[in-house]
Biopython code that builds the backbone (N, CA, C, O; Angstrom):
import numpy as np
from Bio.PDB.StructureBuilder import StructureBuilder

atoms = [
    (1, "MET", "N", (-8.880, 5.139, -11.203)),
    (1, "MET", "CA", (-7.586, 5.212, -10.557)),
    (1, "MET", "C", (-7.435, 4.013, -9.611)),
    (1, "MET", "O", (-8.350, 3.680, -8.858)),
    (2, "LYS", "N", (-6.284, 3.388, -9.665)),
    (2, "LYS", "CA", (-6.000, 2.215, -8.838)),
    (2, "LYS", "C", (-5.679, 2.635, -7.408)),
    (2, "LYS", "O", (-4.902, 3.561, -7.175)),
    (3, "LYS", "N", (-6.292, 1.936, -6.456)),
    (3, "LYS", "CA", (-6.045, 2.222, -5.041)),
    (3, "LYS", "C", (-4.694, 1.638, -4.628)),
    (3, "LYS", "O", (-4.381, 0.488, -4.935)),
    (4, "ARG", "N", (-3.904, 2.447, -3.928)),
    (4, "ARG", "CA", (-2.593, 2.008, -3.461)),
    (4, "ARG", "C", (-2.749, 1.235, -2.146)),
    (4, "ARG", "O", (-3.504, 1.660, -1.271)),
    (5, "PRO", "N", (-2.051, 0.117, -1.998)),
    (5, "PRO", "CA", (-2.084, -0.608, -0.719)),
    (5, "PRO", "C", (-1.386, 0.219, 0.369)),
    (5, "PRO", "O", (-0.425, 0.938, 0.096)),
    (6, "LEU", "N", (-1.875, 0.107, 1.575)),
    (6, "LEU", "CA", (-1.311, 0.834, 2.709)),
    (6, "LEU", "C", (-0.083, 0.098, 3.240)),
    (6, "LEU", "O", (-0.160, -1.082, 3.583)),
    (7, "ALA", "N", (1.048, 0.802, 3.306)),
    (7, "ALA", "CA", (2.311, 0.222, 3.768)),
    (7, "ALA", "C", (2.757, 0.925, 5.042)),
    (7, "ALA", "O", (3.034, 2.124, 5.030)),
    (8, "TYR", "N", (2.827, 0.188, 6.127)),
    (8, "TYR", "CA", (3.272, 0.709, 7.421)),
    (8, "TYR", "C", (4.793, 0.675, 7.441)),
    (8, "TYR", "O", (5.394, -0.371, 7.199)),
    (9, "ILE", "N", (5.420, 1.811, 7.729)),
    (9, "ILE", "CA", (6.878, 1.944, 7.722)),
    (9, "ILE", "C", (7.414, 1.838, 9.143)),
    (9, "ILE", "O", (6.978, 2.564, 10.037)),
    (10, "THR", "N", (8.362, 0.929, 9.342)),
    (10, "THR", "CA", (9.054, 0.818, 10.626)),
    (10, "THR", "C", (10.553, 0.820, 10.372)),
    (10, "THR", "O", (11.018, 0.417, 9.306)),
    (11, "ALA", "N", (11.299, 1.278, 11.366)),
    (11, "ALA", "CA", (12.764, 1.334, 11.267)),
    (11, "ALA", "C", (13.325, 1.499, 12.671)),
    (11, "ALA", "O", (12.601, 1.880, 13.590)),
    (12, "PRO", "N", (14.608, 1.214, 12.839)),
    (12, "PRO", "CA", (15.236, 1.437, 14.152)),
    (12, "PRO", "C", (15.596, 2.919, 14.307)),
    (12, "PRO", "O", (16.699, 3.337, 13.956)),
    (13, "TRP", "N", (14.665, 3.697, 14.830)),
    (13, "TRP", "CA", (14.865, 5.136, 14.960)),
    (13, "TRP", "C", (15.876, 5.435, 16.059)),
    (13, "TRP", "O", (15.906, 4.763, 17.090)),
    (14, "GLY", "N", (16.694, 6.441, 15.829)),
    (14, "GLY", "CA", (17.701, 6.854, 16.807)),
    (14, "GLY", "C", (17.197, 7.967, 17.708)),
    (14, "GLY", "O", (15.998, 8.242, 17.755)),
    (15, "LYS", "N", (18.098, 8.597, 18.412)),
    (15, "LYS", "CA", (17.735, 9.668, 19.351)),
    (15, "LYS", "C", (17.616, 11.030, 18.663)),
    (15, "LYS", "O", (16.962, 11.930, 19.191)),
    (16, "ASN", "N", (18.237, 11.190, 17.497)),
    (16, "ASN", "CA", (18.245, 12.460, 16.786)),
    (16, "ASN", "C", (16.946, 12.611, 15.986)),
    (16, "ASN", "O", (16.782, 11.990, 14.936)),
    (17, "GLU", "N", (16.030, 13.438, 16.487)),
    (17, "GLU", "CA", (14.718, 13.587, 15.851)),
    (17, "GLU", "C", (14.811, 14.143, 14.437)),
    (17, "GLU", "O", (14.047, 13.748, 13.556)),
    (18, "SER", "N", (15.745, 15.056, 14.222)),
    (18, "SER", "CA", (15.907, 15.645, 12.896)),
    (18, "SER", "C", (16.367, 14.593, 11.881)),
    (18, "SER", "O", (15.847, 14.528, 10.767)),
    (19, "GLU", "N", (17.331, 13.784, 12.271)),
    (19, "GLU", "CA", (17.816, 12.720, 11.383)),
    (19, "GLU", "C", (16.730, 11.676, 11.158)),
    (19, "GLU", "O", (16.567, 11.182, 10.042)),
    (20, "ASN", "N", (15.986, 11.334, 12.210)),
    (20, "ASN", "CA", (14.874, 10.388, 12.068)),
    (20, "ASN", "C", (13.863, 10.892, 11.044)),
    (20, "ASN", "O", (13.404, 10.132, 10.191)),
    (21, "ALA", "N", (13.519, 12.171, 11.129)),
    (21, "ALA", "CA", (12.537, 12.754, 10.212)),
    (21, "ALA", "C", (13.033, 12.690, 8.770)),
    (21, "ALA", "O", (12.259, 12.389, 7.862)),
    (22, "LYS", "N", (14.317, 12.973, 8.556)),
    (22, "LYS", "CA", (14.876, 12.916, 7.196)),
    (22, "LYS", "C", (14.827, 11.490, 6.648)),
    (22, "LYS", "O", (14.445, 11.268, 5.500)),
    (23, "LEU", "N", (15.220, 10.527, 7.489)),
    (23, "LEU", "CA", (15.176, 9.128, 7.065)),
    (23, "LEU", "C", (13.747, 8.690, 6.767)),
    (23, "LEU", "O", (13.486, 8.058, 5.743)),
    (24, "ALA", "N", (12.828, 9.025, 7.661)),
    (24, "ALA", "CA", (11.427, 8.641, 7.485)),
    (24, "ALA", "C", (10.865, 9.229, 6.195)),
    (24, "ALA", "O", (10.137, 8.552, 5.469)),
    (25, "ASP", "N", (11.200, 10.485, 5.908)),
    (25, "ASP", "CA", (10.737, 11.103, 4.663)),
    (25, "ASP", "C", (11.261, 10.338, 3.445)),
    (25, "ASP", "O", (10.519, 10.112, 2.488)),
    (26, "ARG", "N", (12.542, 9.936, 3.477)),
    (26, "ARG", "CA", (13.127, 9.185, 2.355)),
    (26, "ARG", "C", (12.485, 7.804, 2.220)),
    (26, "ARG", "O", (12.186, 7.356, 1.113)),
    (27, "TYR", "N", (12.277, 7.136, 3.353)),
    (27, "TYR", "CA", (11.631, 5.822, 3.312)),
    (27, "TYR", "C", (10.218, 5.941, 2.734)),
    (27, "TYR", "O", (9.822, 5.159, 1.870)),
    (28, "CYS", "N", (9.472, 6.926, 3.220)),
    (28, "CYS", "CA", (8.092, 7.110, 2.745)),
    (28, "CYS", "C", (8.073, 7.413, 1.256)),
    (28, "CYS", "O", (7.221, 6.901, 0.529)),
    (29, "ARG", "N", (9.004, 8.241, 0.796)),
    (29, "ARG", "CA", (9.048, 8.582, -0.627)),
    (29, "ARG", "C", (9.346, 7.342, -1.475)),
    (29, "ARG", "O", (8.717, 7.128, -2.511)),
    (30, "ALA", "N", (10.301, 6.535, -1.034)),
    (30, "ALA", "CA", (10.654, 5.325, -1.778)),
    (30, "ALA", "C", (9.467, 4.366, -1.845)),
    (30, "ALA", "O", (9.210, 3.768, -2.889)),
    (31, "VAL", "N", (8.748, 4.220, -0.742)),
    (31, "VAL", "CA", (7.576, 3.327, -0.701)),
    (31, "VAL", "C", (6.461, 3.894, -1.583)),
    (31, "VAL", "O", (5.790, 3.149, -2.297)),
    (32, "TYR", "N", (6.270, 5.195, -1.531)),
    (32, "TYR", "CA", (5.274, 5.845, -2.395)),
    (32, "TYR", "C", (5.617, 5.625, -3.869)),
    (32, "TYR", "O", (4.754, 5.263, -4.669)),
    (33, "ASP", "N", (6.891, 5.849, -4.219)),
    (33, "ASP", "CA", (7.327, 5.663, -5.607)),
    (33, "ASP", "C", (7.152, 4.223, -6.070)),
    (33, "ASP", "O", (7.002, 3.972, -7.266)),
    (34, "ALA", "N", (7.170, 3.277, -5.136)),
    (34, "ALA", "CA", (6.974, 1.864, -5.469)),
    (34, "ALA", "C", (5.494, 1.503, -5.610)),
    (34, "ALA", "O", (5.164, 0.352, -5.897)),
    (35, "GLY", "N", (4.599, 2.481, -5.410)),
    (35, "GLY", "CA", (3.176, 2.239, -5.639)),
    (35, "GLY", "C", (2.331, 2.015, -4.404)),
    (35, "GLY", "O", (1.193, 1.558, -4.503)),
    (36, "TYR", "N", (2.880, 2.334, -3.234)),
    (36, "TYR", "CA", (2.153, 2.132, -1.975)),
    (36, "TYR", "C", (1.783, 3.468, -1.343)),
    (36, "TYR", "O", (2.346, 4.510, -1.681)),
    (37, "ASN", "N", (0.838, 3.420, -0.433)),
    (37, "ASN", "CA", (0.464, 4.572, 0.375)),
    (37, "ASN", "C", (1.192, 4.412, 1.715)),
    (37, "ASN", "O", (0.762, 3.623, 2.556)),
    (38, "PRO", "N", (2.300, 5.159, 1.924)),
    (38, "PRO", "CA", (3.089, 4.961, 3.148)),
    (38, "PRO", "C", (2.407, 5.536, 4.390)),
    (38, "PRO", "O", (1.784, 6.597, 4.350)),
    (39, "CYS", "N", (2.546, 4.810, 5.480)),
    (39, "CYS", "CA", (2.054, 5.250, 6.777)),
    (39, "CYS", "C", (3.213, 5.110, 7.757)),
    (39, "CYS", "O", (3.669, 3.999, 8.028)),
    (40, "CYS", "N", (3.683, 6.221, 8.282)),
    (40, "CYS", "CA", (4.815, 6.202, 9.205)),
    (40, "CYS", "C", (4.457, 7.011, 10.449)),
    (40, "CYS", "O", (4.512, 8.240, 10.420)),
    (41, "PRO", "N", (4.092, 6.337, 11.543)),
    (41, "PRO", "CA", (3.716, 7.054, 12.751)),
    (41, "PRO", "C", (4.765, 8.054, 13.223)),
    (41, "PRO", "O", (4.417, 9.105, 13.761)),
    (42, "LEU", "N", (6.039, 7.743, 13.028)),
    (42, "LEU", "CA", (7.077, 8.683, 13.454)),
    (42, "LEU", "C", (6.876, 10.040, 12.791)),
    (42, "LEU", "O", (6.988, 11.075, 13.448)),
    (43, "VAL", "N", (6.583, 10.040, 11.508)),
    (43, "VAL", "CA", (6.385, 11.283, 10.767)),
    (43, "VAL", "C", (5.103, 11.969, 11.224)),
    (43, "VAL", "O", (5.094, 13.175, 11.470)),
    (44, "GLN", "N", (4.035, 11.209, 11.336)),
    (44, "GLN", "CA", (2.741, 11.796, 11.631)),
    (44, "GLN", "C", (2.622, 12.277, 13.080)),
    (44, "GLN", "O", (2.155, 13.388, 13.327)),
    (45, "GLN", "N", (3.037, 11.457, 14.023)),
    (45, "GLN", "CA", (2.805, 11.763, 15.429)),
    (45, "GLN", "C", (3.787, 12.757, 16.017)),
    (45, "GLN", "O", (3.453, 13.469, 16.964)),
    (46, "ALA", "N", (4.992, 12.816, 15.472)),
    (46, "ALA", "CA", (6.006, 13.719, 16.017)),
    (46, "ALA", "C", (5.570, 15.179, 15.916)),
    (46, "ALA", "O", (6.089, 16.035, 16.633)),
    (47, "ARG", "N", (4.641, 15.455, 15.050)),
    (47, "ARG", "CA", (4.192, 16.831, 14.847)),
    (47, "ARG", "C", (3.224, 17.318, 15.923)),
    (47, "ARG", "O", (3.061, 18.522, 16.118)),
    (48, "PHE", "N", (2.576, 16.371, 16.626)),
    (48, "PHE", "CA", (1.591, 16.829, 17.604)),
    (48, "PHE", "C", (1.644, 16.130, 18.959)),
    (48, "PHE", "O", (1.102, 16.662, 19.928)),
    (49, "LEU", "N", (2.272, 14.963, 19.067)),
    (49, "LEU", "CA", (2.359, 14.273, 20.349)),
    (49, "LEU", "C", (3.671, 14.596, 21.055)),
    (49, "LEU", "O", (4.708, 14.775, 20.416)),
    (50, "ARG", "N", (3.608, 14.664, 22.364)),
    (50, "ARG", "CA", (4.817, 14.877, 23.178)),
    (50, "ARG", "C", (5.166, 13.541, 23.836)),
    (50, "ARG", "O", (4.523, 13.121, 24.798)),
    (51, "ASP", "N", (6.181, 12.893, 23.306)),
    (51, "ASP", "CA", (6.559, 11.557, 23.760)),
    (51, "ASP", "C", (6.999, 11.541, 25.220)),
    (51, "ASP", "O", (6.921, 10.500, 25.873)),
    (52, "ALA", "N", (7.459, 12.671, 25.739)),
    (52, "ALA", "CA", (7.918, 12.744, 27.126)),
    (52, "ALA", "C", (6.761, 12.695, 28.124)),
    (52, "ALA", "O", (6.977, 12.459, 29.313)),
    (53, "ILE", "N", (5.552, 12.912, 27.652)),
    (53, "ILE", "CA", (4.363, 12.839, 28.511)),
    (53, "ILE", "C", (3.844, 11.405, 28.455)),
    (53, "ILE", "O", (3.430, 10.942, 27.393)),
    (54, "PRO", "N", (3.862, 10.698, 29.583)),
    (54, "PRO", "CA", (3.514, 9.262, 29.579)),
    (54, "PRO", "C", (2.210, 8.925, 28.861)),
    (54, "PRO", "O", (2.181, 7.976, 28.077)),
    (55, "GLN", "N", (1.146, 9.662, 29.100)),
    (55, "GLN", "CA", (-0.132, 9.347, 28.451)),
    (55, "GLN", "C", (-0.044, 9.540, 26.938)),
    (55, "GLN", "O", (-0.605, 8.752, 26.177)),
    (56, "GLU", "N", (0.654, 10.578, 26.507)),
    (56, "GLU", "CA", (0.792, 10.806, 25.073)),
    (56, "GLU", "C", (1.696, 9.740, 24.439)),
    (56, "GLU", "O", (1.474, 9.337, 23.297)),
    (57, "HIS", "N", (2.701, 9.292, 25.172)),
    (57, "HIS", "CA", (3.547, 8.196, 24.690)),
    (57, "HIS", "C", (2.694, 6.941, 24.480)),
    (57, "HIS", "O", (2.787, 6.292, 23.438)),
    (58, "LYS", "N", (1.866, 6.604, 25.469)),
    (58, "LYS", "CA", (0.977, 5.444, 25.372)),
    (58, "LYS", "C", (-0.011, 5.613, 24.225)),
    (58, "LYS", "O", (-0.244, 4.680, 23.457)),
    (59, "ASP", "N", (-0.592, 6.811, 24.111)),
    (59, "ASP", "CA", (-1.532, 7.062, 23.016)),
    (59, "ASP", "C", (-0.844, 6.888, 21.661)),
    (59, "ASP", "O", (-1.442, 6.358, 20.725)),
    (60, "GLY", "N", (0.405, 7.329, 21.556)),
    (60, "GLY", "CA", (1.160, 7.179, 20.319)),
    (60, "GLY", "C", (1.358, 5.714, 19.962)),
    (60, "GLY", "O", (1.213, 5.329, 18.802)),
    (61, "LEU", "N", (1.688, 4.899, 20.957)),
    (61, "LEU", "CA", (1.844, 3.460, 20.722)),
    (61, "LEU", "C", (0.522, 2.832, 20.271)),
    (61, "LEU", "O", (0.494, 2.013, 19.353)),
    (62, "ASP", "N", (-0.571, 3.228, 20.928)),
    (62, "ASP", "CA", (-1.893, 2.709, 20.558)),
    (62, "ASP", "C", (-2.270, 3.104, 19.132)),
    (62, "ASP", "O", (-2.795, 2.286, 18.376)),
    (63, "MET", "N", (-2.002, 4.360, 18.766)),
    (63, "MET", "CA", (-2.304, 4.819, 17.409)),
    (63, "MET", "C", (-1.471, 4.057, 16.382)),
    (63, "MET", "O", (-1.978, 3.654, 15.336)),
    (64, "ALA", "N", (-0.185, 3.864, 16.692)),
    (64, "ALA", "CA", (0.694, 3.141, 15.771)),
    (64, "ALA", "C", (0.183, 1.722, 15.551)),
    (64, "ALA", "O", (0.178, 1.242, 14.417)),
    (65, "ARG", "N", (-0.244, 1.047, 16.602)),
    (65, "ARG", "CA", (-0.782, -0.311, 16.468)),
    (65, "ARG", "C", (-2.054, -0.306, 15.619)),
    (65, "ARG", "O", (-2.278, -1.221, 14.827)),
    (66, "ASP", "N", (-2.878, 0.716, 15.785)),
    (66, "ASP", "CA", (-4.089, 0.822, 14.982)),
    (66, "ASP", "C", (-3.742, 0.997, 13.503)),
    (66, "ASP", "O", (-4.370, 0.380, 12.642)),
    (67, "TYR", "N", (-2.744, 1.835, 13.203)),
    (67, "TYR", "CA", (-2.299, 2.005, 11.815)),
    (67, "TYR", "C", (-1.804, 0.671, 11.251)),
    (67, "TYR", "O", (-2.129, 0.313, 10.119)),
    (68, "LEU", "N", (-1.022, -0.056, 12.040)),
    (68, "LEU", "CA", (-0.493, -1.333, 11.580)),
    (68, "LEU", "C", (-1.626, -2.321, 11.298)),
    (68, "LEU", "O", (-1.575, -3.056, 10.312)),
    (69, "ARG", "N", (-2.633, -2.343, 12.148)),
    (69, "ARG", "CA", (-3.778, -3.246, 11.932)),
    (69, "ARG", "C", (-4.466, -2.984, 10.592)),
    (69, "ARG", "O", (-5.000, -3.902, 9.972)),
    (70, "ARG", "N", (-4.448, -1.734, 10.156)),
    (70, "ARG", "CA", (-5.117, -1.360, 8.914)),
    (70, "ARG", "C", (-4.241, -1.550, 7.676)),
    (70, "ARG", "O", (-4.734, -1.497, 6.549)),
    (71, "ALA", "N", (-2.954, -1.771, 7.886)),
    (71, "ALA", "CA", (-2.007, -1.846, 6.774)),
    (71, "ALA", "C", (-2.130, -3.155, 5.997)),
    (71, "ALA", "O", (-2.561, -4.179, 6.525)),
    (72, "ASN", "N", (-1.736, -3.085, 4.724)),
    (72, "ASN", "CA", (-1.675, -4.268, 3.878)),
    (72, "ASN", "C", (-0.311, -4.940, 3.967)),
    (72, "ASN", "O", (-0.192, -6.142, 3.728)),
    (73, "VAL", "N", (0.722, -4.163, 4.311)),
    (73, "VAL", "CA", (2.081, -4.672, 4.376)),
    (73, "VAL", "C", (2.882, -3.864, 5.385)),
    (73, "VAL", "O", (2.661, -2.664, 5.552)),
    (74, "LEU", "N", (3.813, -4.533, 6.056)),
    (74, "LEU", "CA", (4.761, -3.881, 6.957)),
    (74, "LEU", "C", (6.088, -3.800, 6.219)),
    (74, "LEU", "O", (6.584, -4.812, 5.723)),
    (75, "VAL", "N", (6.669, -2.604, 6.141)),
    (75, "VAL", "CA", (7.943, -2.423, 5.449)),
    (75, "VAL", "C", (9.009, -2.043, 6.473)),
    (75, "VAL", "O", (8.933, -0.994, 7.114)),
    (76, "VAL", "N", (10.000, -2.917, 6.609)),
    (76, "VAL", "CA", (11.113, -2.688, 7.532)),
    (76, "VAL", "C", (12.218, -1.968, 6.761)),
    (76, "VAL", "O", (12.721, -2.473, 5.757)),
    (77, "CYS", "N", (12.583, -0.789, 7.243)),
    (77, "CYS", "CA", (13.609, 0.031, 6.594)),
    (77, "CYS", "C", (14.827, 0.141, 7.504)),
    (77, "CYS", "O", (14.744, -0.083, 8.712)),
    (78, "GLY", "N", (15.949, 0.488, 6.904)),
    (78, "GLY", "CA", (17.172, 0.661, 7.683)),
    (78, "GLY", "C", (18.024, -0.587, 7.672)),
    (78, "GLY", "O", (17.599, -1.658, 7.239)),
    (79, "ALA", "N", (19.240, -0.419, 8.162)),
    (79, "ALA", "CA", (20.224, -1.498, 8.103)),
    (79, "ALA", "C", (20.225, -2.383, 9.344)),
    (79, "ALA", "O", (20.881, -3.425, 9.348)),
    (80, "ALA", "N", (19.511, -2.000, 10.390)),
    (80, "ALA", "CA", (19.527, -2.748, 11.647)),
    (80, "ALA", "C", (18.095, -3.055, 12.075)),
    (80, "ALA", "O", (17.130, -2.561, 11.492)),
    (81, "VAL", "N", (17.989, -3.887, 13.112)),
    (81, "VAL", "CA", (16.689, -4.218, 13.701)),
    (81, "VAL", "C", (16.806, -4.017, 15.204)),
    (81, "VAL", "O", (17.707, -4.561, 15.842)),
    (82, "ASP", "N", (15.881, -3.225, 15.773)),
    (82, "ASP", "CA", (15.867, -3.032, 17.221)),
    (82, "ASP", "C", (14.591, -3.647, 17.799)),
    (82, "ASP", "O", (13.820, -4.282, 17.078)),
    (83, "GLU", "N", (14.376, -3.458, 19.091)),
    (83, "GLU", "CA", (13.204, -4.065, 19.754)),
    (83, "GLU", "C", (11.887, -3.550, 19.183)),
    (83, "GLU", "O", (10.938, -4.318, 19.027)),
    (84, "ALA", "N", (11.821, -2.265, 18.872)),
    (84, "ALA", "CA", (10.583, -1.704, 18.316)),
    (84, "ALA", "C", (10.259, -2.354, 16.971)),
    (84, "ALA", "O", (9.101, -2.674, 16.700)),
    (85, "VAL", "N", (11.271, -2.549, 16.135)),
    (85, "VAL", "CA", (11.056, -3.195, 14.841)),
    (85, "VAL", "C", (10.631, -4.649, 15.055)),
    (85, "VAL", "O", (9.712, -5.128, 14.392)),
    (86, "LYS", "N", (11.294, -5.351, 15.975)),
    (86, "LYS", "CA", (10.917, -6.732, 16.281)),
    (86, "LYS", "C", (9.470, -6.806, 16.745)),
    (86, "LYS", "O", (8.741, -7.720, 16.359)),
    (87, "ASN", "N", (9.050, -5.856, 17.565)),
    (87, "ASN", "CA", (7.662, -5.824, 18.040)),
    (87, "ASN", "C", (6.689, -5.601, 16.886)),
    (87, "ASN", "O", (5.639, -6.241, 16.824)),
    (88, "ASP", "N", (7.042, -4.686, 15.963)),
    (88, "ASP", "CA", (6.179, -4.450, 14.799)),
    (88, "ASP", "C", (6.063, -5.703, 13.941)),
    (88, "ASP", "O", (4.973, -6.036, 13.474)),
    (89, "VAL", "N", (7.176, -6.398, 13.729)),
    (89, "VAL", "CA", (7.162, -7.623, 12.926)),
    (89, "VAL", "C", (6.309, -8.697, 13.619)),
    (89, "VAL", "O", (5.523, -9.383, 12.966)),
    (90, "ALA", "N", (6.465, -8.837, 14.926)),
    (90, "ALA", "CA", (5.678, -9.826, 15.669)),
    (90, "ALA", "C", (4.186, -9.502, 15.598)),
    (90, "ALA", "O", (3.363, -10.403, 15.437)),
    (91, "MET", "N", (3.837, -8.230, 15.717)),
    (91, "MET", "CA", (2.429, -7.820, 15.627)),
    (91, "MET", "C", (1.893, -8.112, 14.220)),
    (91, "MET", "O", (0.774, -8.603, 14.073)),
    (92, "ALA", "N", (2.681, -7.814, 13.201)),
    (92, "ALA", "CA", (2.253, -8.091, 11.825)),
    (92, "ALA", "C", (2.020, -9.591, 11.631)),
    (92, "ALA", "O", (1.051, -9.994, 10.988)),
    (93, "GLU", "N", (2.905, -10.408, 12.185)),
    (93, "GLU", "CA", (2.727, -11.861, 12.074)),
    (93, "GLU", "C", (1.422, -12.302, 12.728)),
    (93, "GLU", "O", (0.673, -13.099, 12.163)),
    (94, "ARG", "N", (1.155, -11.773, 13.931)),
    (94, "ARG", "CA", (-0.094, -12.129, 14.619)),
    (94, "ARG", "C", (-1.322, -11.719, 13.806)),
    (94, "ARG", "O", (-2.341, -12.410, 13.812)),
    (95, "LEU", "N", (-1.213, -10.592, 13.112)),
    (95, "LEU", "CA", (-2.332, -10.076, 12.320)),
    (95, "LEU", "C", (-2.364, -10.638, 10.900)),
    (95, "LEU", "O", (-3.244, -10.300, 10.109)),
    (96, "ARG", "N", (-1.394, -11.501, 10.588)),
    (96, "ARG", "CA", (-1.261, -12.093, 9.255)),
    (96, "ARG", "C", (-1.055, -11.025, 8.177)),
    (96, "ARG", "O", (-1.617, -11.106, 7.084)),
    (97, "ILE", "N", (-0.241, -10.030, 8.509)),
    (97, "ILE", "CA", (0.131, -8.970, 7.577)),
    (97, "ILE", "C", (1.537, -9.285, 7.070)),
    (97, "ILE", "O", (2.439, -9.567, 7.859)),
    (98, "THR", "N", (1.713, -9.236, 5.778)),
    (98, "THR", "CA", (3.008, -9.517, 5.172)),
    (98, "THR", "C", (4.034, -8.493, 5.644)),
    (98, "THR", "O", (3.768, -7.291, 5.653)),
    (99, "ALA", "N", (5.204, -8.978, 6.034)),
    (99, "ALA", "CA", (6.317, -8.111, 6.411)),
    (99, "ALA", "C", (7.436, -8.312, 5.394)),
    (99, "ALA", "O", (7.761, -9.441, 5.025)),
    (100, "THR", "N", (8.012, -7.215, 4.952)),
    (100, "THR", "CA", (9.106, -7.263, 3.994)),
    (100, "THR", "C", (10.054, -6.100, 4.268)),
    (100, "THR", "O", (9.816, -5.282, 5.156)),
    (101, "THR", "N", (11.112, -6.044, 3.504)),
    (101, "THR", "CA", (12.053, -4.933, 3.626)),
    (101, "THR", "C", (11.806, -3.939, 2.498)),
    (101, "THR", "O", (11.102, -4.238, 1.533)),
    (102, "LEU", "N", (12.389, -2.767, 2.634)),
    (102, "LEU", "CA", (12.296, -1.778, 1.567)),
    (102, "LEU", "C", (12.948, -2.326, 0.298)),
    (102, "LEU", "O", (12.407, -2.167, -0.797)),
    (103, "ASP", "N", (14.104, -2.967, 0.442)),
    (103, "ASP", "CA", (14.751, -3.582, -0.724)),
    (103, "ASP", "C", (13.826, -4.599, -1.383)),
    (103, "ASP", "O", (13.773, -4.688, -2.609)),
    (104, "GLY", "N", (13.100, -5.363, -0.574)),
    (104, "GLY", "CA", (12.175, -6.361, -1.110)),
    (104, "GLY", "C", (11.082, -5.733, -1.952)),
    (104, "GLY", "O", (10.770, -6.234, -3.032)),
    (105, "ILE", "N", (10.500, -4.652, -1.480)),
    (105, "ILE", "CA", (9.450, -3.969, -2.235)),
    (105, "ILE", "C", (10.011, -3.379, -3.520)),
    (105, "ILE", "O", (9.392, -3.489, -4.578)),
    (106, "LEU", "N", (11.171, -2.758, -3.434)),
    (106, "LEU", "CA", (11.758, -2.126, -4.618)),
    (106, "LEU", "C", (12.150, -3.169, -5.659)),
    (106, "LEU", "O", (12.019, -2.922, -6.858)),
    (107, "THR", "N", (12.628, -4.328, -5.217)),
    (107, "THR", "CA", (12.995, -5.387, -6.146)),
    (107, "THR", "C", (11.756, -5.939, -6.844)),
    (107, "THR", "O", (11.766, -6.139, -8.059)),
    (108, "VAL", "N", (10.696, -6.186, -6.089)),
    (108, "VAL", "CA", (9.462, -6.714, -6.656)),
    (108, "VAL", "C", (8.859, -5.724, -7.644)),
    (108, "VAL", "O", (8.309, -6.127, -8.668)),
    (109, "LYS", "N", (8.959, -4.448, -7.346)),
    (109, "LYS", "CA", (8.392, -3.426, -8.220)),
    (109, "LYS", "C", (9.311, -3.086, -9.397)),
    (109, "LYS", "O", (9.019, -2.172, -10.168)),
    (110, "GLY", "N", (10.428, -3.825, -9.535)),
    (110, "GLY", "CA", (11.309, -3.627, -10.673)),
    (110, "GLY", "C", (12.198, -2.402, -10.569)),
    (110, "GLY", "O", (12.688, -1.895, -11.579)),
    (111, "GLN", "N", (12.407, -1.928, -9.354)),
    (111, "GLN", "CA", (13.239, -0.746, -9.163)),
    (111, "GLN", "C", (14.623, -1.120, -8.643)),
    (111, "GLN", "O", (15.340, -0.265, -8.123)),
    (112, "GLY", "N", (15.002, -2.386, -8.780)),
    (112, "GLY", "CA", (16.325, -2.835, -8.393)),
    (112, "GLY", "C", (16.584, -2.723, -6.901)),
    (112, "GLY", "O", (15.669, -2.872, -6.091)),
    (113, "ARG", "N", (17.810, -2.464, -6.549)),
    (113, "ARG", "CA", (18.204, -2.369, -5.145)),
    (113, "ARG", "C", (18.311, -0.922, -4.740)),
    (113, "ARG", "O", (19.256, -0.538, -4.050)),
    (114, "GLY", "N", (17.357, -0.109, -5.156)),
    (114, "GLY", "CA", (17.363, 1.317, -4.872)),
    (114, "GLY", "C", (17.198, 1.675, -3.415)),
    (114, "GLY", "O", (17.385, 2.834, -3.046)),
    (115, "GLY", "N", (16.851, 0.712, -2.568)),
    (115, "GLY", "CA", (16.657, 0.995, -1.155)),
    (115, "GLY", "C", (17.942, 1.358, -0.444)),
    (115, "GLY", "O", (17.903, 1.902, 0.660)),
    (116, "GLU", "N", (19.094, 1.066, -1.060)),
    (116, "GLU", "CA", (20.355, 1.357, -0.406)),
    (116, "GLU", "C", (20.526, 2.835, -0.123)),
    (116, "GLU", "O", (21.158, 3.208, 0.866)),
    (117, "GLU", "N", (19.969, 3.689, -0.983)),
    (117, "GLU", "CA", (20.096, 5.113, -0.739)),
    (117, "GLU", "C", (19.293, 5.566, 0.485)),
    (117, "GLU", "O", (19.505, 6.661, 1.006)),
    (118, "CYS", "N", (18.388, 4.730, 0.927)),
    (118, "CYS", "CA", (17.558, 5.069, 2.083)),
    (118, "CYS", "C", (18.129, 4.531, 3.379)),
    (118, "CYS", "O", (17.530, 4.698, 4.442)),
    (119, "ARG", "N", (19.266, 3.896, 3.301)),
    (119, "ARG", "CA", (19.876, 3.359, 4.512)),
    (119, "ARG", "C", (20.573, 4.449, 5.278)),
    (119, "ARG", "O", (20.937, 5.491, 4.734)),
    (120, "GLU", "N", (20.752, 4.182, 6.576)),
    (120, "GLU", "CA", (21.414, 5.143, 7.452)),
    (120, "GLU", "C", (22.872, 5.240, 7.136)),
    (120, "GLU", "O", (23.593, 6.005, 7.777)),
]
sb = StructureBuilder()
sb.init_structure("model")
sb.init_model(0)
sb.init_chain("A")
sb.init_seg("    ")
for serial, (resi, resn, name, xyz) in enumerate(atoms, 1):
    if name == "N":
        sb.init_residue(resn, " ", resi, " ")
    sb.init_atom(name, np.array(xyz, "f"), 0.0, 1.0, " ", f" {name:<3s}", serial, name[0])
structure = sb.get_structure()
């Protein structure tokens, strides 16, 4: 069985946690279908970390950076770019990790411009 490359998912998340979770699930599914192993801290950490607690917020940021360090590619999803996405892209550049968009991955994998359905 072929090992899937690890793809770190980033996007400009909004204030609505329920909507964020739905978007993250769609992004992860699209990346998975394209042949990658998606890693999305928003999905994973929201289940057990309390962002309102300063130490847990910091721990969440540290964990997310650790996931990114281990990733083979950074996938930027969504129609906009915010400061968090810019920070992820800058970190990927420093680590020499390829950064691309969801549309870019889907196009390379021969799935056309299917990323549009994953947009906000």
